[in-house]
C-alpha positions as CSV (number, residue, x, y, z in Angstrom):
1,M,8.2,-3.1,5.5
2,T,8.6,-4.8,8.9
3,T,6.4,-6.7,11.2
4,N,8.7,-6.2,14.2
5,I,7.0,-3.0,15.1
6,I,3.7,-4.8,15.9
7,N,5.4,-5.9,19.1
8,A,5.8,-2.3,20.3
9,A,3.4,-1.4,23.2
10,F,2.0,1.6,21.4
11,F,1.5,0.0,18.0
12,P,-2.0,-1.6,18.4
13,D,-3.4,1.7,19.7
14,Q,-2.1,3.6,16.6
15,I,-2.0,1.2,13.7
16,T,-5.6,1.5,12.6
17,A,-5.7,5.3,12.7
18,Q,-2.3,5.5,10.9
19,F,-3.4,3.2,8.1
20,W,-6.7,4.9,7.7
21,W,-5.1,8.4,7.5
22,Y,-2.8,7.4,4.5
23,F,-4.9,4.7,2.8
24,P,-7.5,6.7,0.7
25,A,-4.8,8.5,-1.4
26,V,-1.5,6.9,-0.8
27,L,-0.8,6.4,-4.5
28,L,-2.5,9.6,-5.6
29,D,-1.5,12.5,-3.5
30,G,1.8,13.1,-5.2
31,K,3.8,13.3,-1.9
32,S,4.3,9.6,-1.4
33,A,4.3,8.1,-4.8
34,K,4.6,9.0,-8.5
35,P,3.5,6.9,-11.5
36,I,6.2,5.4,-13.7
37,S,6.0,3.3,-16.8
38,P,4.8,-0.2,-16.2
39,P,7.0,-3.2,-17.3
40,S,7.1,-3.6,-21.1
41,D,5.6,-7.1,-20.9
42,C,2.4,-5.8,-19.2
43,T,0.1,-4.8,-22.0
44,S,-3.3,-4.5,-20.2
45,D,-4.9,-1.1,-19.7
46,K,-5.1,-2.1,-16.0
47,C,-1.3,-2.2,-15.7
48,A,0.1,0.5,-13.4
49,S,3.4,1.1,-11.7
50,Y,4.4,3.5,-9.0
51,F,7.7,4.5,-7.3
52,L,7.5,5.3,-3.6
53,P,10.6,7.1,-2.3
54,G,9.1,8.0,1.0
55,Y,7.9,11.4,2.2
56,I,10.2,14.4,2.3
57,S,9.2,14.9,5.9
58,L,11.0,11.6,6.8
59,V,14.4,12.8,5.8
60,N,16.7,12.5,8.8
61,Y,19.5,15.0,9.3
62,V,22.8,14.1,11.0
63,D,25.5,16.0,13.0
64,G,23.0,18.6,14.1
65,Y,22.3,20.0,10.7
66,H,18.7,20.8,9.7
67,L,17.4,22.5,6.6
68,T,15.1,25.4,7.2
69,T,13.3,28.0,5.1
70,S,16.2,30.4,5.8
71,N,18.7,28.1,3.9
72,Y,18.9,29.1,0.3
73,S,15.3,30.5,0.3
74,S,15.3,30.9,-3.5
75,A,15.8,27.1,-4.0
76,E,12.5,25.5,-5.1
77,T,13.6,21.9,-5.2
78,F,14.9,19.5,-2.6
79,I,16.8,16.5,-4.0
80,T,17.6,13.2,-2.2
81,I,20.5,11.4,-3.8
82,D,20.7,7.7,-4.3
83,A,18.1,6.9,-1.5
84,P,16.1,3.7,-1.2
85,G,12.5,3.3,-2.3
86,Y,9.9,0.8,-3.6
87,Q,8.5,0.2,-7.0
88,I,5.1,-1.4,-6.9
89,D,3.7,-2.9,-10.2
90,F,0.0,-3.8,-10.5
91,A,-1.5,-6.0,-13.3
92,P,-4.6,-8.1,-13.8
93,P,-4.1,-11.7,-12.6
94,D,-3.1,-14.0,-15.5
95,P,-4.9,-17.3,-16.3
96,S,-1.6,-19.0,-15.8
97,D,-1.4,-17.8,-12.2
98,P,-2.4,-20.3,-9.5
99,P,-6.0,-20.0,-8.4
100,V,-6.8,-18.3,-5.1
101,T,-8.8,-20.4,-2.7
102,L,-10.5,-19.8,0.6
103,Q,-7.3,-21.1,2.2
104,D,-5.6,-18.0,1.0
105,C,-8.1,-15.7,2.7
106,E,-8.7,-14.4,6.3
107,L,-11.9,-13.1,7.8
108,L,-11.1,-10.0,9.8
109,G,-13.5,-8.2,12.2
110,Y,-16.1,-9.6,14.5
111,D,-19.4,-11.6,14.2
112,K,-21.5,-8.6,13.1
113,L,-19.0,-6.9,10.7
114,S,-16.1,-8.4,8.8
115,V,-14.0,-8.1,5.7
116,Q,-12.5,-11.1,3.9
117,I,-9.0,-10.4,2.4
118,C,-7.4,-12.9,0.1
119,L,-3.7,-12.8,-0.8
120,K,-1.5,-15.4,-2.3
121,Q,2.2,-15.3,-3.0
122,I,3.3,-16.7,-6.4
123,D,7.0,-15.8,-6.4
124,Q,9.5,-14.0,-4.2
125,S,8.2,-10.5,-5.0
126,T,4.7,-11.1,-6.5
127,F,1.3,-11.6,-4.9
128,I,-2.2,-12.0,-6.3
129,A,-5.2,-10.6,-4.5
130,G,-7.9,-12.5,-6.5
131,T,-8.0,-14.9,-9.4
132,S,-8.2,-14.5,-13.1
133,F,-11.8,-14.5,-14.3
134,R,-11.1,-17.6,-16.4
135,H,-10.7,-19.7,-13.2
136,I,-13.6,-21.5,-11.7
137,G,-14.5,-21.1,-8.0
138,L,-13.2,-18.1,-6.1
139,I,-13.0,-15.8,-9.1
140,K,-12.3,-12.5,-7.4
141,A,-10.6,-11.2,-4.3
142,W,-12.1,-9.2,-1.4
143,V,-15.6,-9.1,-0.1
144,V,-17.5,-7.7,2.9
145,C,-20.0,-9.5,5.1
146,P,-23.5,-8.9,3.7
147,L,-26.3,-7.4,5.7
148,A,-28.3,-10.6,6.3
149,T,-25.2,-12.4,7.6
150,R,-24.4,-9.4,9.9
151,G,-27.9,-9.6,11.3
152,A,-27.5,-13.3,12.1
153,A,-24.1,-12.5,13.7
154,Q,-22.3,-15.0,11.4
155,C,-19.8,-12.8,9.7
156,M,-16.9,-14.8,11.2
157,V,-18.3,-18.2,10.1
158,P,-15.9,-19.6,7.4
159,G,-17.1,-21.2,4.2
160,L,-20.3,-19.3,3.6
161,P,-21.4,-18.6,0.0
162,W,-20.8,-14.8,0.2
163,Q,-17.1,-15.4,0.7
164,T,-16.5,-16.7,-2.9
165,Y,-17.2,-13.5,-4.8
166,A,-16.0,-9.9,-4.7
167,P,-15.8,-7.0,-7.2
168,S,-12.1,-6.6,-7.7
169,N,-8.8,-8.4,-8.2
170,T,-5.2,-7.5,-8.9
171,K,-1.6,-8.8,-9.0
172,M,1.1,-6.9,-7.2
173,T,4.9,-7.0,-7.5
174,I,7.1,-5.2,-5.0
175,L,10.6,-4.3,-6.0
176,S,13.4,-2.4,-4.3
177,R,15.1,0.5,-6.1
178,R,17.3,3.4,-5.3
179,A,16.6,6.8,-6.8
180,T,17.7,10.4,-6.9
181,T,14.4,12.1,-6.3
182,A,13.4,15.8,-6.7
183,F,10.7,17.2,-4.4
184,D,8.9,20.5,-4.6
185,R,10.2,22.3,-1.6
186,R,7.0,24.2,-1.0
187,N,4.5,21.4,-0.7
188,G,6.6,18.2,-0.7
189,T,5.3,16.7,-3.9
190,I,7.5,14.5,-6.0
191,T,8.4,16.3,-9.2
192,D,11.0,14.0,-10.9
193,F,13.2,11.0,-10.7
194,I,16.6,12.0,-12.0
195,H,17.9,8.4,-11.7
196,L,16.4,5.1,-10.9
197,S,18.6,2.1,-10.2
198,D,17.8,-1.4,-11.6
199,P,15.0,-3.1,-9.6
200,T,15.8,-6.0,-7.2
201,P,13.3,-8.5,-5.7
202,T,12.0,-8.0,-2.2
203,N,11.4,-10.8,0.3
204,Y,8.1,-10.1,1.9
205,T,5.6,-12.9,2.5
206,V,1.8,-13.1,2.9
207,K,2.4,-13.6,6.7
208,N,4.0,-10.1,6.8
209,F,0.8,-8.5,5.4
210,F,-1.7,-10.5,7.5
211,A,0.4,-9.9,10.7
212,I,-0.4,-6.2,10.2
213,Y,-4.0,-6.7,9.1
214,E,-4.8,-8.9,12.1
215,V,-3.8,-6.1,14.5
216,M,-5.4,-3.4,12.4
217,F,-8.8,-5.0,12.1
218,Y,-8.9,-6.4,15.7
219,I,-12.0,-5.5,17.7
220,P,-11.5,-6.2,21.4
221,S,-14.4,-7.9,23.2
222,N,-13.4,-6.3,26.5
223,A,-13.3,-2.7,25.3
224,T,-14.2,0.0,27.9
225,V,-16.5,1.7,25.3
226,P,-19.1,0.1,23.0
227,I,-17.7,-1.8,20.1
228,T,-19.4,0.5,17.6
229,A,-17.5,3.5,19.2
230,T,-14.0,2.1,18.6
231,I,-11.8,3.3,15.8
232,N,-11.4,-0.2,14.5
233,Y,-15.1,-0.7,14.1
234,E,-15.4,2.7,12.2
235,F,-12.5,1.7,10.0
236,I,-14.1,-1.7,9.1
237,E,-17.3,0.2,8.3
238,A,-15.4,2.5,6.0
239,I,-13.6,-0.4,4.2
240,T,-17.0,-2.1,3.9
241,S,-18.3,1.0,2.0
242,F,-15.4,0.7,-0.4
243,F,-15.9,-3.0,-1.2
244,A,-19.6,-3.7,-0.7
245,D,-21.4,-5.1,-3.8
246,D,-23.9,-2.2,-4.0
247,T,-21.1,0.3,-4.6
248,V,-20.4,-1.4,-7.9
249,I,-23.8,-0.1,-9.2
250,Q,-22.8,3.5,-8.2
251,I,-19.2,3.7,-9.3
252,D,-17.2,1.9,-11.9
253,L,-15.0,-1.1,-11.1
254,D,-11.8,0.9,-11.6
255,S,-12.6,2.9,-8.5
256,N,-12.8,-0.2,-6.4
257,L,-9.6,-1.5,-8.0
258,S,-7.8,1.7,-7.2
259,K,-8.9,1.4,-3.5
260,M,-7.7,-2.2,-3.4
261,Q,-4.3,-1.3,-4.8
262,Q,-3.9,1.6,-2.4
263,F,-4.8,-0.7,0.5
264,L,-2.1,-3.1,-0.5
265,A,0.5,-0.3,-0.9
266,T,-0.2,1.5,2.4
267,S,1.4,-1.1,4.6
268,I,4.6,-1.1,2.4
269,L,4.9,2.7,2.7
270,I,4.2,3.4,6.3
271,F,4.8,0.2,8.4
272,N,8.6,0.2,8.1
273,N,11.5,0.9,10.3
274,Q,12.3,4.3,8.8
275,T,8.7,5.7,9.2
276,W,8.5,4.5,12.8
277,A,12.0,5.8,13.7
278,R,13.5,2.3,14.3
279,P,16.1,2.0,11.6
280,G,17.7,-1.5,11.6
281,P,21.2,-2.5,10.5
282,E,19.9,-3.6,7.1
283,W,18.8,-0.1,6.3
284,E,21.0,1.6,3.7
285,P,19.9,5.2,3.5
286,G,21.0,7.8,1.1
287,T,23.8,10.0,2.4
288,Q,23.5,13.2,0.4
289,A,20.9,15.8,-0.5
290,A,20.9,19.0,-2.6
291,L,18.8,22.1,-3.2
292,G,18.1,23.4,-6.7
293,T,15.9,25.6,-8.9
294,K,13.8,24.5,-11.8
295,S,15.5,24.2,-15.1
296,L,14.9,22.8,-18.5
297,R,16.5,19.4,-19.1
298,V,17.4,18.8,-22.8
299,Y,18.7,15.4,-24.1
300,S,21.0,15.7,-27.1
301,P,19.8,13.7,-30.2
302,F,23.5,12.7,-30.6
303,S,23.8,11.0,-27.2
304,V,24.6,7.3,-27.2
């Protein structure tokens, strides 16, 4: 993930639509992420881990070579060898974690429609979006401006009571790993990880996330069309429908939690140098790929 791309001239015009396209199913569609076993020390039924190797469509070919359907047409599997990716671990906030306060939150939107997002960094790779239920005060994470406050055009007024409660919270750890990943050649879904390297910490900060969110939720006051006709307004309305209090009555809390986790993961997956074709010197891509057919993999009971 990089915030350098927000300085590109085209980026503000595309960021919201890009995010909105991927967000609803970024951890669930099988092409961008695959569940893996959570860390052994995470025992809650809310623990979840995903590995994100990137989309098969983002594989870059060098020296003029390009794989097409005419190459080994009987091969069902495409394999990227020792290429970089992200592991994202989700867990409930722990009572020992520091409490989230309103100083860890930002109001994003405009005076008649806004979303409050709270994010606090607790170590090099781990963030909390909300506080353990055992803490007093701001007990949960994200909340949307209620109807009465919208009508009074006070959604961007800080410190109002509605900002201290929301229906979901989570803790997120972002790790870097390399993997040999098998993709289904027909539809691009991830079928297997043949090897995963040991995880290493990442070095993102809360500022990295909010730098992207501030552009994504920005509603210009001098737009050439009515505010309600902009993609940003429509996006905030959609986010509002996900996190509004009345949705808790209709759907269970796990649905809101899933949307929250996907929201956090989306920036990591798509706002990076590789996706936006601006690889930097720090990028260490894989250098090999292979084609294959499905086979049965058997582990010997005598292996050590």
